[in-house]
N, C-alpha and C positions, 0 to 999 in steps of 0.2 A: 504494500500500500504506500502511496506517495505521502511522505510526512508533511509536505507543504500543503497538500489538500486537507489533510487531517488538522493541521494547525489553523488553516483558514476557516474550516468548518467549526472548530472549537471557538475561535475568536468571534465569528459571526453569530454563533449560537449563544454565547454568553454576553455579547455586547448589549442587547436590550436589557438583560437582567442587571448588568453593571451600571448602565447609563440611566435607566428609568428610575425615577425616585420611588423609594419604598413607600407603600401605603401607610398613611398615618395611623399609628396604633392608638389605642385608647390612652391618650396622654393623661387623661383625668385619673387613671389608676395609679400613676406614678406621682402625681402632684399631691402635696399636702394641703388640704382644704380644712382649716380649723373649724369653720362653721358646720360643714357637713359631718365631720367626725364628732363634733360636740353634740350634734343632734342625734347621731346614732348612739353615742355613749349614754345620753340622757334617756333615750328610749330603752336601752338595755338595762339601765339602772331602775327605771320604772317597772320593767318586767320582773326584775329581781325582787323589788319591794312587793309587787303583787304576789309573787310566788311565796315569799315569806309570810305575807298576810294570810294566804290560803293554807299555811302550815307545811309547805314544801321547803325543806331545808337541805343544804348541802348540794344543791344542783349547780351552783355557779362557781364555788370555790373548790379547788382541788390542788393536789401536790404534783409538781412537775420536777422531773429529774433530767439533768443535762449540764451543759457548760455555759457559763456566763462570760460574755466578752464585752469589754469596754470599747467604745468607738475609737478609732485611730485618730480622728480629727473631730472633736466634739463641736467645734464651731461650724462645721460644714453640714450639720444635720438640719433638715427642714423643720422638724418638730423639736422645740426646745425642752419638752418634758421627757423625751426619750433619753435614758441614761446608758443604754447598751443593747446588746442582742443576746437572746437565749436560744440555744440549739438543744433540742431534746435528744437524749441518747436512747440506746436500745432497751434500757430498763423502763423507760416511760411507756405508758399505754399507747401513745401516738409518737413513735420514734421519728427522728430526723426531720423535725419541723422547726422552723425558725420564727421567732417572735421578737418584736421590738419591745423593750422592757421600760415600763414606767413604774415609779414607786408610789404606793398608795398614800395619798395625802401629803406627799413630799417628805416622808419620814426620813430624817437624816441618819438614824441608827441603821435602818435597812439599807440605805444608800452606802453607808460606810462598810457594812458587811458585804455588800455586793462588790464594792471596789477592792476589798481585801481578797476576794475570791475570783479575780479576773483570770480568765483562761483556765479555771479549775472546775472540776465536776462538783456540783452542788445541788441540793434539793431546795425548791422554793414553794411557798404556799401562795396561791394567787388565783386570779380569774382572767378569762379572756374577754377582750372588748373589741368593738368595731370590726365585726366579721373576722374574728380570730387573728387580727393583725397585731394587737397589743396584748402583752401579758402584764397585768397590774399586780405587782408583787406586794404581799402584805406580811410575809415572813420568810426568813432564810434559815435553813438548816446547814450549818457549816460542817464540813467533814472534820472528824476528830481522829487523832492517831489512836491506834489500839494500845491499851495499857500493856506493859510488859508482863509476860506470863511468869508466875512464880515457879521456881524449880522445885518439883515435888520429889524428885529422886536424886540419889547421889550420882555423880558423874560416871561412876563405875557400872551403872546399869541396875538390873533388878536385884 
C-alpha cells in the first residue's frame, strides 16, 4: 500500500475533527453557581427536617471511609467553603467516589483535624449535599496507632 495515500487519507479524515470546534458541553455543570447550590442545599435541609419530624432518623448522616486531600492551591477554588477533597476507599459502601469537603458550621476543630490528616486514610461522619457533590463533615475519626502488645511468654518459647 502506498504510504503517501495512507497519510493523505488519514490527514483528510481527521482534518474536520481537528478543525471543527467541539460542541459546547454543558458548561453550567462545571461552573459554581452559589444561588442554585444554596437553593438545592436548602431544599435538602428541609427534606431532612421533614424526615426527622416524621420520626425517620439516620437517613442522611453516615460514616465515610477514605482519604482526605487538601487542595494544592486553595485560592484557585471556585467555592470558598470547600476545604478539600475526599476519595472513598474500598472499605466504604460506595468505593472510589470523590466528594468536595465542607465543614459543618465552619467548625475549626474539625477543620484542624482534617488538615492534620491530609493524604491519610480517615473515617468521617457526614452527609451528602447538592446531588452528592459535597460531603458536609460533622466529625472525624483519626487513625490511632495500635498499642504495643505485652509479652506474655518468655523469649525462650513455651
